[in-house]
N, C-alpha and C positions, 0 to 999 in steps of 0.2 A: 653398250656392251650386252650380251644376251648368252645366257648359260642355257643349254638344252641337254635333254636325255633322252638317248635314242634306243629304240626297240630293233635289233638287228634279226632278219629272217635265219631262222635255223640257231640262233645263239640265247641259252637262257638267261644271263644277264645282260643288264643294261648297261649302255655306254653312256658318259657325260663328257661334256665338252663345253668350253669358251669357242662359241661362233667367231668366225673370223672371216670368211667368204664363202660362196657356193656357187656354181654353174649348174646346169641343167643334169649333169650327173655326179657330181661329187659335193661334200660338204667338208670344208676344212675347219677345223678345230684346234684350240691349244686342249689335250687330254688332261681329264681330270679322272685319277683311275680310283680316288678316296678323298671323302671330306672337301676340302680345301688346295689338295696338291695338285700343281700344273706338272705334268711331266711330258715336254716335249707335244709334238704335231701330229694327230691323226686326221686321215682322211676317211671318211665314209663315202662308200658305192651307194647311191640315192637308190638305186633298183633293188637292194635288200634293207633298206630303211622302210621298217613296217608302220612305225610311229615316231613323232617328236613331240616331246613336251618341255614347257617351260613354265612350272608353275610354283607353289610355295616354297619346295626345297631349293629349286634353282635359284630364285630370287634370293633366298638367304646365301646360296653361295656366290650369286653376283654383288650381292652387298660386300661380303669379305673381301672378295678379289678386287673391289674398287677401295676399300680401305689399306689393301695391300700395294693400291699401285700398277697392278698388273697391266702390262700394255698388251693392246691387240695389235700385235705384228705378224705380218706373212713373211715366212722364209725367204733368204736372199734368191732373187733370179727364180723362184717358182710361177709356174704357170699350169693351169688346169689343160688337162689333154687325156690322151686313151692311157688306158692301164700303162702297156709297155713303155709309153712315152715318160710316164709318172716313176716308174722303177729305172728306165735308163736313166733320169734326171737325177735320181736318189744316188746312184751309184757313181755317176761322173762328180757329185758335189760329194757323198759322204765315203765313196769306195765299196759301197754295199747297199742293199736296198732290206727292208722287212714286209711282210705284209703277212695277212690272215684270210683264209679262204671259208668254207662252211665248218672246218674245225676250230671251233671257238678256243678251245685249249692249247692251241699250238698256233708258234708265230715261226715262221721262217724267214731265216736269213739267207741272204745269198748274193749271186751276180749272175748274170744273164749268160748261159752258155751258147743256147740260141733260142729263136721262137719263129714260129711258123703260124700263120692265122691266129686262131686261139689257142695255139698250145704254145706253153714256156717251159724249157729245161733249164734249171739252174744250175750254177758250182754251189752248194751248201755251205753255209759258214757255221760250224759247231760251236757251241758254247764255249770250248776252248780258244776260239778264234782261229782253228785251223780249217782250212779251205778243202773240201772233199768235192773233187773236181769227178769223180766218178758217180755221183749222185745221179740218178738217172729217171727219178719219178718226174713224169708230164703234168704239169700244172694246166689247170682251163683258166685261161687270163678272164673269161667271162664271170668266173665264178669266185674272184678276189673281191673280198668286202671292205676290207680297210686296209691302209698302207699307213705306215706310222715311220716318224724320222725323229731325231734328236732326243729322244726318252733317255732315261737313264741307262738302262738295259742296251738299249740301240749302242748308245757310246760304249759301254763297257764291251760290247762284244767289238766295237770299231777299233779300240786300242788295242784289244788282244789281237785282234787280226794284224793290225798294221807292225805290232810289236813281233809277231810271230813271222812275217814277211820280212822285217831286219835281220832276225838271228838266221833265217834260210840263206 
């Protein structure tokens, strides 16, 4: 069991997670937003990870997580791949995806509208669960720093979206 803290390029706040696995491009963790709380999974794009540390504070978190018998399990059917493939996997598995780019304080929830090369256009899912199909902002896939799923907020948006779809 290893807890690490990450400094992400362009973000002020550091991110902490329980390391599950990694490949050349990604780090997969159980996200630790505060203290000893595990909240879903998060993937960090390694090209934006400026620094990784596992020191005294992380060792204390590790000790608590061991005492809590936290499991180091990978999400079902998850495979490391390109950004667009991971977003597709999340959408197929959960009905939506969540990512962050250079804007640290903004989370983007959506479904893939279309992608071409490095460009991604999404149908945005608002915090009310409403799907905004006319959302026409183009994202750069290469600027996505993190992808998250199974967090409390992610599950709340998913439930609101599912409920809205049933009502309509």
